[in-house]
C-alpha positions as a Markdown table, in Angstrom:
| # | Residue | x | y | z |
|---|---|---|---|---|
| 1 | Unk | 218.7 | 88.0 | 80.8 |
| 2 | Unk | 218.7 | 90.7 | 83.0 |
| 3 | Unk | 215.7 | 92.9 | 83.6 |
| 4 | Unk | 216.7 | 95.6 | 80.8 |
| 5 | Unk | 217.9 | 93.3 | 77.8 |
| 6 | Unk | 216.1 | 92.6 | 74.8 |
| 7 | Unk | 217.0 | 89.2 | 73.1 |
| 8 | Unk | 216.4 | 87.9 | 69.7 |
| 9 | Unk | 213.8 | 85.2 | 69.1 |
| 10 | Unk | 215.0 | 82.7 | 66.6 |
| 11 | Unk | 211.5 | 80.6 | 66.2 |
| 12 | Unk | 208.0 | 80.5 | 67.3 |
| 13 | Unk | 208.6 | 77.5 | 69.9 |
| 14 | Unk | 210.7 | 80.2 | 72.0 |
| 15 | Unk | 207.2 | 82.3 | 72.3 |
| 16 | Unk | 204.5 | 82.0 | 74.8 |
| 17 | Unk | 201.3 | 84.0 | 75.2 |
| 18 | Unk | 202.1 | 87.5 | 77.2 |
| 19 | Unk | 205.9 | 88.1 | 76.0 |
| 20 | Unk | 205.9 | 91.2 | 75.1 |
| 21 | Unk | 208.0 | 91.5 | 71.5 |
| 22 | Unk | 209.1 | 94.0 | 69.0 |
| 23 | Unk | 209.1 | 93.2 | 65.6 |
| 24 | Unk | 211.9 | 95.0 | 62.9 |
| 25 | Unk | 211.5 | 95.1 | 59.3 |
| 26 | Unk | 214.9 | 96.4 | 57.6 |
| 27 | Unk | 215.7 | 97.8 | 60.7 |
| 28 | Unk | 212.4 | 99.8 | 61.5 |
| 29 | Unk | 210.3 | 99.1 | 64.3 |
| 30 | Unk | 206.7 | 98.1 | 62.7 |
| 31 | Unk | 205.3 | 96.2 | 65.4 |
| 32 | Unk | 205.4 | 96.4 | 69.3 |
| 33 | Unk | 202.9 | 94.3 | 72.0 |
| 34 | Unk | 202.4 | 91.1 | 73.7 |
| 35 | Unk | 201.9 | 87.9 | 72.3 |
| 36 | Unk | 198.4 | 86.6 | 72.3 |
| 37 | Unk | 198.5 | 83.4 | 70.5 |
| 38 | Unk | 201.4 | 81.0 | 68.5 |
| 39 | Unk | 201.0 | 78.5 | 65.7 |
| 40 | Unk | 204.7 | 77.5 | 65.7 |
| 41 | Unk | 204.1 | 74.7 | 63.0 |
| 42 | Unk | 203.6 | 77.4 | 60.4 |
| 43 | Unk | 206.2 | 80.1 | 61.9 |
| 44 | Unk | 203.0 | 82.5 | 63.1 |
| 45 | Unk | 202.0 | 84.3 | 66.0 |
| 46 | Unk | 199.4 | 86.9 | 66.9 |
| 47 | Unk | 200.0 | 89.9 | 68.9 |
| 48 | Unk | 198.0 | 93.0 | 70.1 |
| 49 | Unk | 199.9 | 95.7 | 68.6 |
| 50 | Unk | 200.4 | 98.6 | 70.7 |
| 51 | Unk | 201.6 | 100.9 | 67.9 |
| 52 | Unk | 198.2 | 100.6 | 66.1 |
| 53 | Unk | 195.7 | 99.4 | 68.6 |
| 54 | Unk | 195.1 | 96.5 | 66.3 |
| 55 | Unk | 195.7 | 92.5 | 66.4 |
| 56 | Unk | 198.3 | 91.6 | 64.1 |
| 57 | Unk | 199.3 | 88.2 | 62.3 |
| 58 | Unk | 203.1 | 87.9 | 62.1 |
| 59 | Unk | 205.5 | 85.8 | 60.0 |
| 60 | Unk | 208.7 | 84.9 | 61.7 |
| 61 | Unk | 210.3 | 84.7 | 58.2 |
| 62 | Unk | 209.5 | 88.1 | 57.2 |
| 63 | Unk | 210.9 | 90.0 | 60.8 |
| 64 | Unk | 213.4 | 90.0 | 63.4 |
| 65 | Unk | 211.7 | 89.7 | 66.7 |
| 66 | Unk | 212.8 | 90.8 | 70.0 |
| 67 | Unk | 211.7 | 89.8 | 73.3 |
| 68 | Unk | 211.4 | 92.8 | 75.3 |
| 69 | Unk | 212.4 | 92.6 | 79.0 |
| 70 | Unk | 210.0 | 91.0 | 81.7 |
| 71 | Unk | 208.7 | 94.4 | 83.0 |
| 72 | Unk | 207.2 | 95.1 | 79.5 |
| 73 | Unk | 205.0 | 92.1 | 79.8 |
| 74 | Unk | 202.1 | 94.2 | 81.5 |
| 75 | Unk | 201.6 | 96.2 | 78.5 |
| 76 | Unk | 198.0 | 97.3 | 78.2 |
| 77 | Unk | 196.5 | 98.3 | 74.8 |
| 78 | Unk | 194.4 | 101.2 | 74.8 |
| 79 | Unk | 191.5 | 102.4 | 72.9 |
| 80 | Unk | 192.8 | 104.1 | 69.7 |
| 81 | Unk | 192.1 | 107.9 | 69.4 |
| 82 | Unk | 190.2 | 109.3 | 66.7 |
């Protein structure tokens, strides 16, 4: 994978803590952020969603998951604005 490519993730076994991902639902970006934990036996994983600032549990069967290029893995989650 070159430094600017996104790659589709087929299963939780392909994910590790720290991987930056984007989750799409019906071709619409709904979540983005670093993976914090995986439960591959259930097809689930958690991220810190940089779009909302919250922790999200995602189900592989509900979303198209794309791994973001390596340089996105240093994503920092800021405090949500009020």
